[in-house]
N, C-alpha and C positions, 0 to 999 in steps of 0.2 A: 441643770446642766445646759438645757436648750436656751434658757434666758441668758446665761453667761456667754454662750457662743454667739447669740444674736448681738449682744452688747459689744463684744469684742470686734465683730465684723463692722458694726456701725462706727466704732471708735477708729478702727484702722482705715475704713473708707473715708471718713471725714478728715483724718490726718493727711491722707494723700491729697484730698481736695484743697485743704487749707494750705498745704505746701505749694501746690500749683498756683493758687490765688496769690500767695505771697511773692512767688517768682514773677508772676505777671505784673504785680504792682511795682516791683523793682524796675522792670523793663519799661513800663509806661510812665510812672511818676518819679521814679528814682527813690521811692521810700523803702527803708529797710524792713519795715514790719507794718502789719495792719493795726490800726489804732482801735482800742476798745472804747465804746461809748461811755460817757461819764456816768458813774453810779452815785446814787443818793440814798439817804436813809429810808425814805418812803417814796414809792413810785407806783402810780395806778394806771398810767396810760401806755407804758411800754415795759419791756423786760428789765428787771433790776436784779440780775443774778449775782450773788455774792461769790465771786471767784477771784483767782489771783493771776490768771493768764488770759490773753486775748483768745487763743485757740479754744480753751475750755469754755469761755463765755459764749462764743458763736456755736460751739457744739451743743451746749445745753439750751441756749435761747432760740436757736434757729434749726440746726440739723436734726436733733432728736424729735422736736414737735413736727417737723416736716415729714420725717420717716414714719412717725406714728400715724399722721393724717393720711399719708400715701397708702400705707398698709391697710388702714381701715377702709379707704375708698375702694381698694382692690377687693376686699372681702365683701363689701356691700354690692359692688358691681357684679361679681361673679357668683358668690355663694348663694345669694337670694334668687338669682336667675338660672341657677344650674338645672333645677327640675323643670322650670318653665321653658328654658331653652331646648331641652330634649323633646318636650311636647311640641314646641313650635317647629322643630326640625321635622317632626312626623307629619306636619301639614303639607310638606313638599310631596307632590304626587308620586314620585319615584320611591318615597320612603313611607307613605301612609299605610302600607299594608304590612309593615314589619312589626308593628305593635298597635294595640288598641288605645285610643285616646278618647277623653270625654271633656265636656265643658268645664268640669271641676278642676281640670289641670291648668286652667287659665284664670283662676280666681284673682290673680294679681292685677288683671285688667278689667275686673268687673265694673269699675266705675266708668269705663269707656265703651263697653259693648253689652248687648243684651245676652245674658248667659243662657236663657231658655231658647232663644233663637239660635244661639251658637250650636247647641246640641243638635238641632235639626240640620243646620248647615253642614256640620261635620259628616252626617250620614249622606246628605246629598252630594257633598264634595267627594267622598269616597266612591259613591255610585257613579259619579260623572266620569271617573278615570278607569272604571272596570273594563270598558270596551276598548281602551287603548292598550297597545302593547307596551312592554317595559321600556323599549327604546324610544317610544313616542312621548313618554311622560316627562315633564320638566324635572330636572335634577338639581336645580338651584333655587334659592329664594327669589331671585330677580326674575327668572323664567316663570316660576309659579305665579308671581305677582302679575306678570304680563298676560298670563292665561286665566286670570281670575276676574270674573265680571263683578264689579263693585255693587251693581244693582241687585244681582242674585245672591251674592255672598258678601254682604257688607261687613260682617264680623270677621270672617276669614280673611277678607281683603285687608282689614285693619291689622290683624295679627301677622300677616305676611309682610306688611310694610314694616312692622316692628322687627321681624326676623331679618329682613333685607337691610335694615339700618344698623344692625349689630355687627361690628367689625369682626367678631369671632365667628360669625356664621357665614360670611361670604368673602371671597377674595376679590370681588369687584372693586371696592375702594382701594385696596392695596395695589391692584393692577393699574388703577387710574393714576395714583401718585407715582408709581414706577414709570408709567408712560410719560408723565410730565417731565421727569428728569431726563428722559431720552429725547423728548420733543423740543423742550426749551433749552437748547444748548448755548454755548458761548457765542456761536455764530448767529444764533437766532434770538439774541437777547432783546432785540427791539421788536419782536414779533407782536402782531396785534392780537387782541383777545378773541376775535372771531376766528382768525386762522388757527390760533392755538387750540381752541375748542374743537375745530374741525379735524386737525391732525391728531388730537388726543382720541377723539371718537373713532377715527379710522384705525388707530392702533389698538384700542380696547376691543372694538368689534371687528377684529381682523377675520373672523369666521364668515362675515358677509362678503360674498364675492362681487366684485365690481368689474364689469365688462369694459375694457378700454375703448372699444369701438363705440359703445353707447355714450361715453363721456366725450369722445372726439366729435361724434355726430351732434351732440347737444351744443358744443362750442361752435361748430360749423354753421348751425342754424341761427345763431345769435349774432347780432351786430355788435353788441356790447360784451366785452370779455368778462366784465365784472358781474357774473351771474351767480346765483345760489344753486349749488348742485344738489337739489332735493327732488 
């Protein structure tokens, strides 16, 4: 029953896509219908689906393989990392006391880090944040990474980099892309890369307070207005 439901959804979705593509073709080239590639008796280098309609050909040859590959990639992307992700999340200082973790939880990355050293680092990492209050402990992967010494905690530093790079674990990449949409508007279409980066950083890290007096004083002391505000 579930397989039939999935098949019907795919068929209906592709039917809508194919109708939109046909309408766009009429507007652009004036063609009444999409042409199907030539079929031969034997074909090894491309799809040679024996069908009677163009829609059915593209559904079987392109749409269904694409959906299958996309679903498989989602399963590989999230299912295998589900357990590891929960353990990575517990490396964040604000969460590290909610459950116990061990080096065996990170066997997926055993080719990149020393597992015996990691077990020691986890103990030292938890002990490091005992003296800090709950409010002073980093609550995100990026903050934890910034407060992690790569020389003292090389394995944890690597794992935090993995955690910070996962889109499902942090909202920073999402905020960055949302900021770009607001920063590079129609009126700023010709904005330079350096200024775009600066405005985006100001928007993303809006929690950092900037004193206008300090900015004005820095400009006043410089003869050249084109200075880097760092």
